[in-house]
C-alpha positions in Angstrom: 0.0 0.0 0.0 1.4 3.4 -0.9 2.1 5.9 1.9 1.0 9.5 1.1 3.5 11.8 2.8 1.2 14.6 3.9 4.0 17.2 4.5 5.3 16.9 0.9 2.3 15.4 -0.9 4.7 12.8 -2.3 3.5 9.2 -2.5 6.0 6.4 -1.5 5.5 2.7 -2.2 7.9 1.5 0.5 8.1 3.0 4.0 11.6 3.0 5.4 12.0 4.0 9.0 15.0 6.2 8.9 15.1 8.7 11.8 17.7 10.8 9.9 15.6 11.0 6.7 13.9 14.2 5.8 10.4 12.8 5.2 9.7 11.7 8.7 11.1 14.9 10.2 9.1 17.1 7.7 6.0 15.0 8.5 6.3 15.8 12.2 7.2 19.4 11.9 5.2 20.7 8.9 1.7 22.2 8.8 -1.1 19.7 8.1 -2.3 19.9 4.4 -5.4 17.8 4.6 -7.3 19.2 1.6 -4.2 19.0 -0.7 -3.5 15.5 0.6 -7.1 14.3 -0.1 -7.0 15.9 -3.6 -3.7 14.1 -4.3 -5.1 10.8 -3.2 -8.3 11.3 -5.3 -6.1 12.2 -8.3 -4.3 8.9 -7.8 -7.5 6.9 -7.8 -8.7 6.7 -4.2 -12.1 5.0 -4.3 -13.1 4.6 -0.7 -11.9 6.1 2.6 -12.1 5.0 6.2 -11.6 7.4 9.2 -10.8 5.8 12.5 -11.6 7.9 15.6 -14.4 9.6 17.6 -14.9 12.5 15.2 -15.5 13.0 11.5 -12.8 15.6 10.7 -11.5 13.9 7.6 -15.0 13.1 6.4 -15.9 16.7 6.7 -12.8 17.8 4.8 -13.5 15.2 2.1 -17.1 16.4 1.8 -15.8 19.9 0.9 -13.2 18.4 -1.5 -15.4 15.8 -3.3 -19.1 15.4 -2.1 -19.5 12.1 -3.9 -16.5 10.3 -2.4 -17.6 7.7 0.2 -16.0 8.0 3.7 -16.8 5.4 6.4 -16.2 6.6 10.0 -15.2 3.8 12.4 -15.6 4.7 16.1 -12.8 3.4 18.3 
């Protein structure tokens, strides 16, 4: 499964845990780009989304981005 780096909007097919790498550092210290991330995932063919957690933050953001895209919220 590809990993979508939210800080750079760059998809990666293999996740390598490298504490010295720039991607994990940027991912932790950069502003969140939810709308741009969702748009990038949709452009790459995202067909269905699942949000884990008590709220529907991503579902609301997705609804503003693409009203027809299905998002299932799973309460944990």
